[in-house]
C-alpha positions in Angstrom: -11.4 -30.4 48.7 -8.3 -31.6 49.9 -4.7 -29.9 50.6 -1.8 -31.2 51.8 1.7 -32.2 50.6 3.0 -36.2 49.6 5.9 -37.9 48.8 6.8 -38.7 45.7 3.7 -40.5 43.3 4.7 -43.2 40.4 6.9 -42.5 37.5 5.5 -39.0 35.0 8.7 -36.7 33.8 11.0 -35.6 31.0 12.3 -36.8 27.5 11.5 -35.8 24.5 11.6 -38.0 20.5 10.0 -38.4 17.5 9.2 -38.1 13.4 7.9 -35.2 12.3 4.6 -36.1 10.4 2.7 -33.2 12.8 4.6 -29.6 12.3 3.1 -26.5 11.5 1.4 -24.3 13.5 0.3 -21.2 11.0 2.8 -17.6 11.1 -0.1 -16.8 13.1 0.7 -18.9 15.9 -2.3 -21.0 15.2 -2.6 -24.5 16.6 -0.8 -27.1 14.4 -3.0 -29.8 12.4 -1.3 -33.4 11.9 -0.1 -34.1 8.0 -3.0 -37.2 7.9 -5.1 -35.2 9.6 -5.8 -37.0 13.1 -5.4 -35.6 16.8 -4.6 -32.3 15.4 -6.5 -28.8 14.9 -10.2 -30.5 15.6 -7.9 -31.5 18.7 -7.3 -28.5 19.3 -10.7 -27.1 19.5 -11.8 -29.1 22.4 -8.8 -28.0 24.2 -6.2 -27.5 26.3 -6.7 -24.2 24.9 -4.7 -20.7 24.5 -6.1 -18.0 27.2 -7.5 -16.0 24.9 -9.5 -18.7 23.6 -10.9 -19.9 26.6 -13.5 -18.3 27.1 -16.1 -18.6 30.7 -14.7 -23.0 30.9 -16.2 -22.9 34.5 -14.0 -23.8 37.3 -10.2 -23.8 37.1 -7.1 -24.5 39.5 -4.5 -21.1 38.6 -1.2 -22.7 38.5 0.7 -19.1 36.3 0.9 -21.1 32.8 -1.5 -24.3 33.8 -5.4 -23.6 34.4 -6.4 -26.9 35.4 -10.3 -28.5 34.9 -11.0 -30.3 37.8 -12.9 -34.1 36.4 -14.2 -36.5 38.5 -11.9 -38.3 40.7 -8.8 -36.6 40.1 -6.0 -35.8 42.4 -3.4 -32.8 41.1 -0.2 -33.4 42.2 3.0 -30.2 42.1 6.6 -30.8 41.5 8.7 -28.6 43.5 13.3 -28.3 42.8 15.2 -28.1 46.5 14.1 -25.1 46.4 10.3 -25.9 46.6 9.9 -24.4 43.1 7.3 -25.6 41.0 8.7 -27.6 38.3 5.5 -29.8 36.2 2.1 -30.1 37.0 0.6 -34.6 37.1 -2.7 -35.3 36.8 -4.0 -38.8 38.0 -6.6 -40.6 38.3 -6.7 -44.1 39.7 -3.0 -45.9 39.3 -2.7 -43.5 35.5 -0.9 -40.7 35.9 -0.5 -37.5 33.3 2.2 -34.7 33.8 2.0 -31.8 32.2 4.4 -28.9 31.4 4.0 -25.8 29.2 7.0 -24.3 27.2 7.7 -21.0 25.2 7.8 -21.6 21.0 8.2 -19.3 18.5 5.9 -17.2 16.6 6.3 -18.7 13.6 6.0 -22.4 14.3 5.5 -25.3 16.4 8.8 -27.2 17.6 6.9 -30.7 19.3 8.1 -32.0 16.0 11.7 -31.7 16.6 11.0 -32.1 20.5 9.3 -35.5 19.1 13.1 -36.6 17.2 15.0 -35.9 20.3 12.9 -37.8 22.3 13.3 -40.9 20.4 17.3 -40.3 19.7 17.1 -40.1 23.4 15.0 -43.0 24.4 17.2 -45.5 22.0 20.0 -44.5 23.1 19.5 -45.6 25.9 18.1 -48.8 25.8 14.2 -48.6 25.3 11.6 -48.3 22.5 10.1 -45.6 20.9 6.8 -46.9 18.4 5.8 -43.2 16.4 1.8 -43.1 16.7 -1.6 -41.1 16.1 -3.4 -40.6 19.7 -5.7 -38.1 20.6 -3.4 -34.7 20.1 -1.3 -35.9 16.9 1.3 -37.5 16.6 3.3 -39.0 20.3 5.6 -41.7 20.7 4.6 -45.1 22.3 7.6 -46.2 24.5 9.3 -48.2 26.9 12.2 -47.3 29.5 14.2 -49.3 30.5 14.7 -49.2 34.7 16.3 -51.0 37.3 14.0 -53.9 38.5 14.0 -56.2 41.7 17.2 -58.5 41.5 19.2 -55.9 39.6 16.7 -57.0 36.5 16.2 -54.7 34.0 12.6 -53.4 32.9 10.6 -51.4 30.8 8.3 -49.2 32.1 5.6 -48.1 29.1 5.2 -44.4 28.5 3.4 -42.1 26.1 4.7 -38.8 25.1 2.7 -36.0 23.6 2.6 -32.6 22.6 0.1 -29.6 21.3 1.4 -27.0 20.1 -0.8 -23.3 20.6 0.2 -19.9 19.9 3.8 -19.6 20.2 2.9 -22.3 23.2 3.7 -26.0 23.5 2.2 -28.3 25.9 3.7 -31.8 26.5 2.4 -35.3 27.9 4.0 -37.8 29.7 1.0 -41.0 30.3 2.7 -43.7 32.4 1.1 -46.1 35.3 -2.2 -48.3 32.5 -3.2 -45.4 30.8 0.3 -45.7 28.4 -1.3 -48.7 27.9 -5.1 -48.9 28.5 -7.2 -46.9 25.9 -10.3 -46.7 28.4 -7.0 -45.5 30.9 -5.5 -42.8 28.6 -9.5 -41.5 27.4 -9.7 -40.9 31.4 -6.5 -38.1 31.0 -7.4 -36.7 28.1 -10.1 -36.0 29.7 -8.4 -33.5 31.9 -5.8 -32.7 29.4 -8.5 -30.9 27.2 -9.8 -29.3 29.7 -6.2 -27.5 30.0 -5.9 -23.9 29.3 -2.3 -22.4 28.7 -1.5 -18.9 29.3 2.0 -17.8 27.9 2.4 -14.2 28.6 3.5 -11.9 27.0 7.8 -11.8 28.3 10.2 -12.5 25.5 11.1 -16.0 26.6 13.5 -18.4 24.6 13.0 -21.5 22.8 11.2 -24.8 24.7 11.9 -22.2 28.3 9.6 -23.6 30.2 7.1 -21.1 31.7 7.0 -20.7 34.8 3.9 -22.2 37.5 2.7 -21.4 40.8 1.2 -23.3 43.4 -2.5 -21.7 43.9 -3.9 -20.6 47.2 -4.6 -22.9 50.2 -7.9 -23.0 51.2 -8.2 -22.5 55.1 -9.1 -26.0 55.1 -5.9 -27.2 53.9 -4.9 -30.4 56.1 -0.7 -29.4 57.5 1.7 -30.3 55.4 4.4 -33.5 56.4 8.4 -33.5 55.0 9.0 -33.4 51.7 12.3 -35.5 50.3 14.3 -33.4 47.7 15.1 -36.1 45.5 17.0 -33.6 42.9 16.7 -30.1 40.4 14.3 -30.8 37.6 15.1 -29.1 34.0 13.9 -26.2 32.8 13.7 -26.5 29.0 12.5 -28.9 27.1 15.2 -30.9 25.9 16.8 -33.2 28.4 13.9 -34.7 30.1 14.1 -37.3 32.5 10.5 -39.5 32.7 11.1 -41.7 35.3 12.7 -39.0 38.4 10.8 -36.8 40.3 10.9 -34.1 43.0 9.2 -33.9 46.5 4.7 -33.6 45.3 2.2 -31.2 46.7 -1.4 -33.3 46.2 -4.3 -31.8 45.6 -7.2 -34.3 45.5 -10.9 -33.6 43.1 
């Protein structure tokens, strides 16, 4: 295993949107179900899981609020803000990426439905397009986000926003690269997402507050860290999301 620093990679970050087909987590905080039966409870039974339900799942990389089970070919990248605090985890397989962040949620209900609506409004308000569909984890947003291209032209980059409501938490995923349009590439990342364990903790937190992430212990064989660029500070709430603005990263190659 190699652990070193890496400059920014490809897209995957924040914005929030949707339709409210899938919502409800029971009053006891159980995982929400989809109203049309695709995704939802069955997907959640396969993972991602709450730490209380994780059991013995084998090797995991401990990032604080998230524990990540390695899958073949995976790179784990940690996003840092200007203060070198971890603000997101990114799993990359080849050119496909899924960015992961966990947020606090109320005990009584999930928040992915309302956050989807906000993401949709934000993206369409910026000139992007949004289609609501059903994915591996329930209702998701398939988007095309405007970006500056060569010679000042605007190009539209695909990204998929998905979420899982757990007991007092939301895990939000943003897929980009080939996985945003290719189901086969997407499934490879979904395998990694199903292995995620969320550690909410018992501390009182406001809904949408990002659950704290931390760096894993570096192996003694870690390579010397290179200097990284500091490219702006990530947001710690679930609302003002910027999918294609990334901070510096640390990469662990599996």
